[in-house]
Every structure is written in C-alpha cells, then in structure tokens.
Rosetta silent file (secondary structure, phi, psi, omega in degrees, C-alpha in Angstrom):
SEQUENCE: MSFLSDAAVLPGSTGLLHSNGSAVVSSSAQKRPRRTQSHAGLLAPLARLVRDPVRSIAGSWGQCAVEERNERSREDENQRQILYFRLKAAATYDDWRTSACKLDQVEGNDAWKLDDDSSEYNVELVEARLRQLDEARIGCDVGRMLFLIRTSLTRGLG
SCORE:     score description
SCORE:     0.000 S_00000001
   1 L     0.000  137.264  174.296   31.116   18.901   54.816 S_00000001
   2 L   -94.034  132.100 -174.169   31.591   16.950   51.592 S_00000001
   3 L   -73.684  -31.689 -171.502   29.678   18.007   48.537 S_00000001
   4 L   -79.998  -25.845 -175.515   29.792   14.412   46.924 S_00000001
   5 L   -97.358    3.291  175.197   28.404   12.558   49.886 S_00000001
   6 L   -63.828  125.202 -179.357   25.387   14.840   50.395 S_00000001
   7 L   -59.729  -28.820  179.815   22.209   12.664   49.978 S_00000001
   8 L   -70.876  -31.030 -174.782   20.381   15.549   48.175 S_00000001
   9 L   -84.250  -50.230 -178.398   23.049   15.694   45.492 S_00000001
  10 L  -111.850  118.712  173.128   23.734   11.987   44.647 S_00000001
  11 L   -63.537  140.842  174.035   20.927    9.505   44.810 S_00000001
  12 L    86.757    6.428  176.060   21.685    6.412   46.587 S_00000001
  13 L   -79.413  167.223 -171.371   24.420    7.950   48.840 S_00000001
  14 L   -76.771  -17.950 -178.336   24.556    6.984   52.516 S_00000001
  15 L    86.292    1.673 -177.616   23.397   10.282   53.803 S_00000001
  16 E   -88.663  130.108  175.801   26.470   10.595   56.058 S_00000001
  17 E  -106.219  127.059 -177.942   28.211   13.900   55.983 S_00000001
  18 E   -85.458  121.058  175.021   31.906   13.935   56.810 S_00000001
  19 E  -142.517  118.653  178.847   33.100   16.722   58.945 S_00000001
  20 L    61.185   30.531  176.136   36.411   16.814   60.686 S_00000001
  21 L    84.706   -2.846  179.192   36.827   12.940   60.355 S_00000001
  22 E  -110.096  149.031 -177.937   33.601   12.081   62.221 S_00000001
  23 E   -91.211  125.233  177.995   30.488   10.789   60.554 S_00000001
  24 E  -122.582  127.794 -178.444   27.352   12.822   61.215 S_00000001
  25 E   -72.487  128.790  179.714   23.866   11.529   59.983 S_00000001
  26 L   -79.449  166.476  178.938   22.091   14.122   57.968 S_00000001
  27 H   -69.666  -32.332 -179.468   18.501   15.018   58.434 S_00000001
  28 H   -70.651  -26.564 -179.463   17.554   13.662   55.016 S_00000001
  29 H   -74.443  -33.153  178.836   18.943   10.284   55.831 S_00000001
  30 H   -64.590  -33.477 -173.904   16.872   10.157   58.958 S_00000001
  31 H   -81.905  -25.160 -177.361   13.644   10.919   57.133 S_00000001
  32 L   -65.089  133.525  179.348   14.000    8.290   54.372 S_00000001
  33 L   -69.783  144.363 -179.919   11.762    5.322   54.834 S_00000001
  34 L   -82.468  135.113 -177.515   13.630    1.965   55.025 S_00000001
  35 L   -90.709  134.616  176.237   13.048   -0.340   52.079 S_00000001
  36 L   -97.501  148.449  178.238   12.274   -3.949   52.811 S_00000001
  37 L   -82.713  127.299 -175.454   13.443   -6.631   50.495 S_00000001
  38 L  -110.697  144.266  174.893   10.626   -8.658   48.900 S_00000001
  39 L   -93.384    8.179  178.957   11.043  -12.138   47.371 S_00000001
  40 H   -63.489  -36.461  179.916    8.128  -11.535   44.898 S_00000001
  41 H   -63.896  -26.184  172.385   10.575  -10.682   42.186 S_00000001
  42 H   -84.086  -28.075 -177.490   12.096  -14.143   42.539 S_00000001
  43 H   -88.021  -17.969 -179.103    8.884  -15.963   42.996 S_00000001
  44 H   -60.617  -50.644 -177.885    6.930  -14.416   40.092 S_00000001
  45 H   -65.291  -34.534  176.947    8.577  -16.439   37.367 S_00000001
  46 H   -62.274  -45.021  178.131    8.211  -19.568   39.453 S_00000001
  47 H   -65.609  -40.868  179.749    4.416  -18.890   40.014 S_00000001
  48 H   -64.690  -40.170  178.648    4.011  -18.271   36.214 S_00000001
  49 H   -61.676  -42.085 -179.512    5.689  -21.712   35.620 S_00000001
  50 H   -66.964  -47.958 -176.051    3.337  -23.441   38.046 S_00000001
  51 H   -64.113  -45.234 -172.078    0.233  -21.763   36.651 S_00000001
  52 L  -143.888   78.101 -174.768    0.905  -22.301   32.951 S_00000001
  53 H   -58.241  -44.162 -172.146    3.936  -24.582   32.353 S_00000001
  54 H   -63.633  -47.862 -177.439    3.409  -25.055   28.522 S_00000001
  55 H   -62.903  -44.266 -174.971    3.239  -21.229   27.801 S_00000001
  56 H   -59.961  -48.042 -175.657    6.295  -20.562   30.148 S_00000001
  57 H   -69.618  -45.019 -178.965    8.430  -23.172   28.475 S_00000001
  58 H   -65.927  -35.510  173.266    7.258  -22.268   24.944 S_00000001
  59 H   -66.421  -39.725  179.963    8.052  -18.605   25.602 S_00000001
  60 H   -66.497  -46.589 -178.884   11.501  -19.425   26.881 S_00000001
  61 H   -56.307  -45.938  179.557   12.036  -21.753   23.868 S_00000001
  62 H   -62.468  -37.467  178.274   10.880  -19.082   21.456 S_00000001
  63 H   -69.527  -32.672  176.918   13.135  -16.505   23.028 S_00000001
  64 H   -69.003  -41.036  178.664   16.117  -18.952   22.760 S_00000001
  65 H   -62.076  -45.894 -177.005   15.233  -19.512   19.100 S_00000001
  66 H   -64.549  -42.917  176.149   15.113  -15.812   18.317 S_00000001
  67 H   -60.972  -38.152  179.864   18.507  -15.320   20.124 S_00000001
  68 H   -68.004  -41.046  179.307   19.976  -18.211   18.125 S_00000001
  69 H   -63.074  -43.272 -179.394   18.664  -16.660   14.845 S_00000001
  70 H   -65.794  -42.785  176.288   20.091  -13.398   15.740 S_00000001
  71 H   -58.737  -44.785  177.329   23.482  -14.921   16.616 S_00000001
  72 H   -59.624  -43.587 -178.188   23.411  -16.793   13.248 S_00000001
  73 H   -68.478  -34.055  178.421   22.674  -13.655   11.355 S_00000001
  74 H   -62.712  -43.946  179.822   25.512  -11.797   13.103 S_00000001
  75 H   -62.682  -45.179  175.548   27.907  -14.655   12.186 S_00000001
  76 H   -58.693  -37.788 -178.606   26.678  -14.591    8.537 S_00000001
  77 H   -71.266  -38.248  175.221   27.099  -10.891    8.380 S_00000001
  78 H   -63.827  -43.699 -175.000   30.635  -11.187    9.752 S_00000001
  79 H   -72.069  -37.063  175.751   31.496  -13.919    7.304 S_00000001
  80 H   -60.939  -39.800  176.573   29.972  -11.946    4.447 S_00000001
  81 H   -66.323  -38.594  170.269   32.088   -8.958    5.241 S_00000001
  82 H   -57.941  -51.180  179.643   35.232  -11.099    5.334 S_00000001
  83 H   -62.449  -37.760  172.596   34.435  -12.676    1.986 S_00000001
  84 H   -62.825  -41.184  171.694   33.742   -9.209    0.368 S_00000001
  85 H   -53.977  -54.468 -179.988   37.188   -8.131    1.711 S_00000001
  86 H   -59.698  -31.278  178.357   38.792  -11.195    0.243 S_00000001
  87 H   -68.139  -41.112  179.338   37.152  -10.584   -3.084 S_00000001
  88 H   -68.317  -32.141 -174.796   38.524   -7.023   -3.227 S_00000001
  89 H   -98.220    4.629 -174.738   41.966   -8.093   -2.094 S_00000001
  90 L   -63.517  131.034  179.155   42.229  -11.240   -4.220 S_00000001
  91 L   -95.379  -23.562  178.618   45.474  -11.424   -6.147 S_00000001
  92 L  -121.807  164.854  174.151   44.686  -14.323   -8.345 S_00000001
  93 H   -67.963  -36.481  179.502   41.592  -15.570  -10.151 S_00000001
  94 H   -62.067  -41.150  179.637   41.567  -18.787   -8.101 S_00000001
  95 H   -65.576  -45.396 -178.678   41.451  -16.794   -4.832 S_00000001
  96 H   -59.014  -51.851 -174.034   38.685  -14.553   -6.194 S_00000001
  97 H   -63.759  -36.189 -179.513   36.584  -17.550   -7.407 S_00000001
  98 H   -66.333  -44.866  175.891   36.916  -19.435   -4.120 S_00000001
  99 H   -64.109  -38.781  178.904   35.724  -16.369   -2.265 S_00000001
 100 H   -65.435  -39.835 -178.762   33.007  -15.653   -4.673 S_00000001
 101 H   -66.800  -39.898  177.943   31.677  -19.232   -4.474 S_00000001
 102 H   -64.820  -41.606  179.044   31.708  -19.155   -0.610 S_00000001
 103 H   -60.577  -45.713  177.563   29.936  -15.690   -0.739 S_00000001
 104 H   -56.872  -41.753 -177.195   27.197  -17.189   -3.056 S_00000001
 105 H   -65.505  -45.817 -176.784   26.626  -20.011   -0.465 S_00000001
 106 H   -64.502  -41.034 -179.629   26.450  -17.516    2.378 S_00000001
 107 H   -85.709   -8.030  173.128   24.033  -15.269    0.610 S_00000001
 108 L    81.135   24.184 -176.991   21.914  -18.069   -0.824 S_00000001
 109 L   -87.017   -1.429 -176.338   22.793  -16.989   -4.403 S_00000001
 110 L  -111.790   17.196 -176.808   23.543  -20.526   -5.562 S_00000001
 111 H   -78.709  -24.816  173.407   20.133  -22.091   -4.928 S_00000001
 112 H   -58.451  -33.254 -176.150   19.132  -21.639   -8.599 S_00000001
 113 H   -63.323  -26.500 -171.636   21.877  -24.208   -9.521 S_00000001
 114 H   -87.045  -16.307 -177.373   20.005  -26.901   -7.553 S_00000001
 115 L   -94.594  109.497  175.038   16.675  -26.328   -9.364 S_00000001
 116 L   -76.369  -32.634 -177.350   16.471  -28.096  -12.720 S_00000001
 117 L   -64.886  136.347  176.702   13.033  -26.981  -13.661 S_00000001
 118 L  -152.990  142.890  169.294   12.648  -23.856  -15.764 S_00000001
 119 L   -86.179   -4.975 -171.340    9.968  -22.294  -17.958 S_00000001
 120 L   -83.289  -34.287 -175.499   12.711  -20.498  -19.912 S_00000001
 121 L  -151.409  168.836 -178.103   14.081  -23.639  -21.665 S_00000001
 122 L   -87.199  105.327 -176.560   13.741  -27.420  -22.184 S_00000001
 123 H   -64.360  -41.124  179.200   15.990  -28.886  -19.569 S_00000001
 124 H   -61.936  -41.672 -175.834   15.928  -32.439  -20.949 S_00000001
 125 H   -70.475  -39.639  175.905   16.951  -31.377  -24.401 S_00000001
 126 H   -68.265  -38.478  178.023   19.848  -29.185  -23.206 S_00000001
 127 H   -64.059  -43.162  179.248   21.031  -32.015  -20.895 S_00000001
 128 H   -59.651  -49.122 -175.749   20.864  -34.540  -23.882 S_00000001
 129 H   -64.886  -34.169 -177.686   22.953  -32.127  -26.120 S_00000001
 130 H   -70.591  -37.325  177.378   25.561  -31.626  -23.362 S_00000001
 131 H   -61.469  -47.888 -175.609   25.863  -35.480  -23.039 S_00000001
 132 H   -60.389  -40.555  175.356   26.290  -35.750  -26.798 S_00000001
 133 H   -61.189  -45.014  172.316   29.016  -33.018  -26.724 S_00000001
 134 H   -51.446  -52.227 -176.802   30.774  -34.891  -23.873 S_00000001
 135 H   -61.918  -41.054  179.586   30.670  -38.129  -25.794 S_00000001
 136 H   -67.905  -41.570 -179.995   32.160  -36.400  -28.926 S_00000001
 137 H   -62.017  -46.098  178.690   34.788  -34.716  -26.897 S_00000001
 138 H   -59.655  -45.014 -179.761   35.804  -37.972  -25.181 S_00000001
 139 L   -77.760    0.676  179.475   35.872  -39.739  -28.522 S_00000001
 140 L    59.610   32.177  178.873   37.909  -37.001  -30.130 S_00000001
 141 L   -89.932   86.347 -175.840   35.235  -36.634  -32.881 S_00000001
 142 H   -66.932  -37.672 -179.312   35.880  -33.056  -33.952 S_00000001
 143 H   -62.728  -44.453 -178.832   33.439  -33.219  -36.873 S_00000001
 144 H   -71.439  -34.917 -177.274   30.576  -34.321  -34.543 S_00000001
 145 H   -69.442  -35.334  177.400   31.378  -31.614  -31.947 S_00000001
 146 H   -68.783  -36.746  172.432   31.268  -28.927  -34.683 S_00000001
 147 H   -60.710  -47.908 -177.447   27.972  -30.276  -36.013 S_00000001
 148 H   -65.831  -36.730 -178.264   26.432  -30.284  -32.438 S_00000001
 149 H   -70.510  -51.686  179.329   27.681  -26.757  -31.689 S_00000001
 150 H   -50.794  -56.619 -179.347   26.425  -25.372  -35.083 S_00000001
 151 H   -65.669  -27.610  179.657   22.995  -26.835  -34.811 S_00000001
 152 H   -70.182  -47.245 -174.121   22.680  -25.804  -31.185 S_00000001
 153 H   -77.107  -35.975 -173.873   23.616  -22.173  -31.830 S_00000001
 154 H   -84.679  -18.297 -174.240   21.769  -21.559  -35.107 S_00000001
 155 H  -103.230   -0.933 -177.118   18.467  -23.228  -34.130 S_00000001
 156 L    60.611   58.840 -177.096   18.124  -21.635  -30.550 S_00000001
 157 L   -55.846  135.837  172.704   18.235  -25.059  -28.876 S_00000001
 158 L    86.842    0.000    0.000   15.963  -25.617  -26.037 S_00000001
C-alpha cells in the first residue's frame, strides 16, 4: 500500500491503492460522488454581456485602463531607479546633468518651467530685462551690461 496515493491523505488523488503491482479501488473512492461538469461558468459572462452590454464593456474597458496605468507606473518606477543609479554613478557633470533632466521629466519636477505666471515676481519685467541683457551682450556693450546688472540687483527687480 502506498502512503502518497491514499485518497484520505492527498486531496484529488485517484483513490487507487497500489499493492503488489495491481490497482485496487479503495473504499473512499467508491463513496465519492461523481462531479458533473457544468457550462454555467462559461455562459455567465456571456449572459451578463447580453443583459447589460454597456456596463459589461465599460467594466472591461475600465479594467484595461487600470492595468495600463499600473503597467505605466511600473515602467516609470523602473526608469526612475535607473536614473537614480546613473546620477550616483555619473563620472562627469554632463552625464549627471543629462540623468537629472530626464529624472525631472519622469517625476514631473519640470512642470514649473512651463508656467510663466507667478505671484512672486513680475514676469514681463524680468523677461524685458533679460532681453536687454542679451542685446547688450550681443552688441558687446560692457557698460550697458554693467548698468543693467547693477540696477537689477540693487533695486530688487520684479
């Protein structure tokens, strides 16, 4: 008699006990009711689709959207970890800066650069002063550049 094939020990076993090479049906295998296979498990989703197609499709669509968001967040997390590693392992400033800029994009830390409006300073005045400084630089007018810088710093421009 085999210990591992005993139906009482392992659920789902055949209930056959092997003794001297011949198969003997155990008493527990004879008493078990026979399970019939039902198609209700296969037909239930189809019946739900026929009864309420909009909700069934919307539920499937929502589930796909959630799975897609989870996949994107996993990809972002993997990319974030790689970029953090590159920051730590950077040998040059250019390598570090490239990784830092990509990391800012992945984490969304560069959104403030796209927004010109601020309650902290006068955006138009600062932009005008930067244009004036660029014109003075291009024209090699050192005196004008010094004047613009001095007046900007001493008066708290903007």
